[in-house]
Every structure is written in structure tokens, then in C-alpha cells.
N, C-alpha and C positions, 0 to 999 in steps of 0.2 A: 103494197107495202110502204106506207105510208112517212114512218118515219124511221125507216131503215136501206140500206141498200145493201144487194149483195159483196159478198167478197167473192172475185176471181183470183189473185195472183197467189202465186206459190207462195210466193215471201211473207206475204198476210197471215196465211194459213201457219207457215212456219214460224212467224212469230208469234202467234197464240200459241202453238204448242210448247212451244221451250219457256216462257213468260209466263203465260196465263194458269188458274189451276181448274183442275177435274175433275168431275163431279160424274159416277155413274150409277146406271140401274140395268134391269134386265134389257131394254131395248135400245139405250143409248148412251151415248156418252158426252159430255157437255163441256166444252172447252170456256173459258170467262176469261177477257184482259181488258183492263180499260185503256181504250182507246184515244183519251184526251179531248174529242170531238162531243158537238151535240148533238151526235145521231150514232144509230148501231149498223154494225154489219154483221149480217148473218152468214154461215159458210156452211154447207154438207157437206162432208166427206160421204160415200160409200163403196168399198169392194170389193172386187168382182166376187171374192169370197161370198157374196151375201147373194148374188143371181146371177141371171142375163140381165140385160141394158131394158128390160121393160120392167122388170123387180124395184132395180134400184132408182129409176124415173119416179116411177110409184111410192118410193121410200121418199124421194124426195121431195115432192108432189106434196105428200102428207108434212113433211116436218116443213115447209114454206106455208100451207094454210093453218097448220096449227097454231103458226107465229103468227103471221097476219091477224086471224082470229083474237088473240091476245097480246096483242102488242103491246096497247096501253097499258098494260100489268108490268112490262120490263123499264129498269132504268133507262136512263140514256148513257152515251159514250162506253160503249160497249164493243167488244170486237166477240160476236158467240160463233165456235163452230159447234158444228152438230156431229158424233159420227158414229156408224149405225153399229148396231151387233148382228151376230147373226139371227137370235131370236126377230130380229127385225121384218123379215121375211116377209113372217104371218102376221105380224100384228094388225091391228083395225088401225082406223085414223082414231078413236078414242084411246087406246091405247097409248099412241104418239102423242096424242096430246097430253092426255094426263102424267107422262114420263115427263113432256117437258116443264109443265107447269110446278111437279113435284120439283123435280132437279134446279129451278129456279129458284124454288123456296128453297132449299140446300146452300144453295150458291150465295144465300143474298141478295138476290138484283132485281127480286119483286120490288113494287113501287110501295106496296106495306112493308117491305122491310124484312120479313121474315120469312122462318118456315113454316108450314100450315101446321 
């Protein structure tokens, strides 16, 4: 991720959950909050309800790669948290990527400004 960094601290996640807006679809829930910096922070959350560590790590890799490939579409200065839903266990890479891009459009955080 060229223009972004990973979100690792619990207080950063909590801040986005409490102050940000949420957008959801079948596979993921996207929380977005403006951080006032020039870079984005991406956080990924996946509970044990989704599956074992292999399944959770696969979801994290899919989200990270989807974001990395589409990173130039996102506005800068955002904290973004992606939370897995139960259906994400069986989702393919293209399902996750499509969900992420659609929710970014819904949240109006894409550079072209709006929903598709």
C-alpha cells in the first residue's frame, strides 16, 4: 500500500467506530472517518464467528489486496475499517473487491465523488 498504512491500535479502531459512519452490504461493513492527515489508514476486523484463523487471515488478505489494487480510487485523509460479515467466509476475491468498491462509492470516498 503506497499511500496508506495499517491501523493497529485499539483506540484507533474505537475512534472510527464511535465517530465514523458505517455502510454495509452482504459481505462487509465499512466504517469511514476523516483523520485530517494526508494518508489513509486501513483497519481490518474479523471475529471468530467467521471461522478459524485460516479463514480469518484469508479474508484479511483479500481485503488488503483489493484495497491495494484500487488504492488510487480512494480520497486521502481517511481512516477506513472493514469488518467481515458471516457470508464473507465463502466469498471470492472478486466478491470482496466488488463489495469494497461499491461501499466506497456509497460512502462517497472515491475520487470521482459518487455512487456508481
